[in-house]
Each structure stands twice: as structure tokens, then as C-alpha cells.
N, C-alpha and C positions, 0 to 999 in steps of 0.2 A: 504494500500500500504506500510506502514511503516514496518509491519512484514516481507514482502518480502525482502526489503532492509537489514533489520536486519539479516535475514537468509543468504543472500548472503555475508554480511560482516563477519559473524561468520564462514561460510564455508571457506572463503578466509584466515582467520586467522588460522583455523585448518589445511588447506593444506600447508600453508607457514611454519607452525611450524613443520610439519612432515618431511620436507626436511632436510637432514643431510650433505649437501655440499659435495657430492661425487667429489673427485678430479680425480679419475680414477675408472673405473669398466669394467672388461672384463670377458667373460665366454667362456668356451670350452666344446663342446658337446663330450661326450664319445660314440664312435660308438657302437651301439647295446647294450649299457649299460654294457659293459664288459671292464674294465680298465686294459690294459696290462701294465706291469712294464716298458716297453720300450716306452710307449706313454706318453710323458711329456707335461704337460700343460704349455705353455710359455706365459707370459704377459709382454709387454714392454710399458714404458711410460716415459715422460719427466717431471722432477721436477725442478722448478726454485725457489720455496719457501723453504729456509733453516732456516726460523725464526719460523714459526708456528709448533705446534705439530700435529701429524697425528695418526690415528688409522688404522690398517691393519686387514682385514677380509678375511676369506675363505668362499666361498659360495659352498655348496655341495648339490646336489640333488641325493637322493637315492630312490630305490624302496623297496617294502616290501620283495622282495626276497633276499635283502642284509642279509647275515648270521651273521653279527657281531654287537656287541654293541658299537664298536668304529671303527675309521679309522685312521691308522698311515700314515702320509705323511712326505716326506722330502722336505724342501723348501730351494731353493738356491736364494740368491739375489746378482746380479752382479751390482756393483757400477760403476759410470761413469769412474772412474780411473782404472777399471779392477779388483779391489779387490772383493773377493767373501765371503759372509757370508752364512753358512749352518746351518739349524735348523731342528730338528725333532719335529713334533707336533702330539699329540694324540687328535683326535677329537671325543668327545662323541656323539654317534648317537642314543642310546636307553638306557633306565634305566634297572635295574636288572630284571624286569618283562617282558622286551621285548617291552615296549611302546616307540615308536619313539619320539624323541625330536623335530624334525622339524615340520614346518607348513605343513599340508596336503593341497591339493588343486586340484591336477590334478590326479584323480584316485587313484592309490596306490603310488604316488610319494610324497616325503617329502623334503622340502627346509630347509636347515640349514645354519645359518650365525654364524660363529665361530670366535671369536676374536683371532688374531694371535699376534699382538703387539699393545700396547696401549700407547698413548701419547709419540710418538717417533718423534724426529726431524731429518730431512735429513741432513747429514753432508756436502754434496756438491751438487751443482746444476748440472743437466745434465740428461743423458739417463740411465734409470734403467731397469733391466731385472729380472723378477721373474719366476723361473721354479719350478713346483710342480710335484713330483713323488709319486705314491702310494708306501707305505712301508709295506704292509701286506705280510704275508708268503704265501698267496694264490696268484698264478699268472697264468692266468689272473684272475681278481677280478670282479665277476658279481654283478650287482645291483647298480652300480654308473653310473649315467646318465649325470651329468654335474659337472664341477669344475670351480669355479670362484674366482677371486681376486678383492677385493674392497679396495680402499684407500679413506679415508675421513678426513676432518679436525676434530680434537678433540674438544669436547664441554667443 
């Protein structure tokens, strides 16, 4: 009976150590896997913690029909005081041989988690809004199925 309890104990430690304290996580499905430049993924959340450091991630799900090795996106963050920060991010999707970086899992779909900002502190508490636009020259852009935004406490 002791090996059973030991197994349960080890599994509980494993699962508790895998959590990364997500503060916010949102996902937007891209209709028919074709991302039009006018289709903006918007994520809104409230932050009260202005002391701890946070990591910002983009979650991107692409299909094998995606034609490029990268994905350029424009990210706008609106602060509670109305100020706006705008960034451009190049997301690597495949290596030079065309091998996808993301984790496969659902047929020909690949999930990518890309760091956007690391160890950042929120300057003020309140309501934040993040808008993500595709910034590729092809519009509409086929092969992108989901866009997500994740915020977690830095380790």
C-alpha cells in the first residue's frame, strides 16, 4: 500500500510544480483559419498587483498550410489612464527547413507560446486592454486558427 501513496504524493508534486500562476489567459478563434487584417484580437483584464513582475505571452495556433516561417503582429496595450503602448513582434513559426516550432497535437495544427515581454511590472492598477493585429503583407492570412494572450507571474 505504501507504493500507492508514494505514487500519489509524487504525482501531486509534479502537477503542482507545473502550474505557472496564470494571472490572465484569453484566446480568440480565427474564423475559418483565415486572419483578416481588420479582425483584431482584443483581450481585457484587471490588474491590481503593481509590485510583482509578470511575463507576457502570445499563444498562436497555426496549420500546416501556413506559408511563412514567421508571423508579424502589432500589439497595442491600453493602460488604465488611457495611454497607449504599441509594439511590433516577429514570431518565429518554423526553422529554415520548414519544420514547425510549435507543439503538434490536433492533426496538422501546431501550438506556439511566444514570449512577448519578460519580467515586467505594471505601473498602475486598473483595467488593461491588449489588441493584436496581424502584420503580414498577405491579407487575409490563411493558416492561423487561434490567437491568445497569457499573463503570468515571473518565476
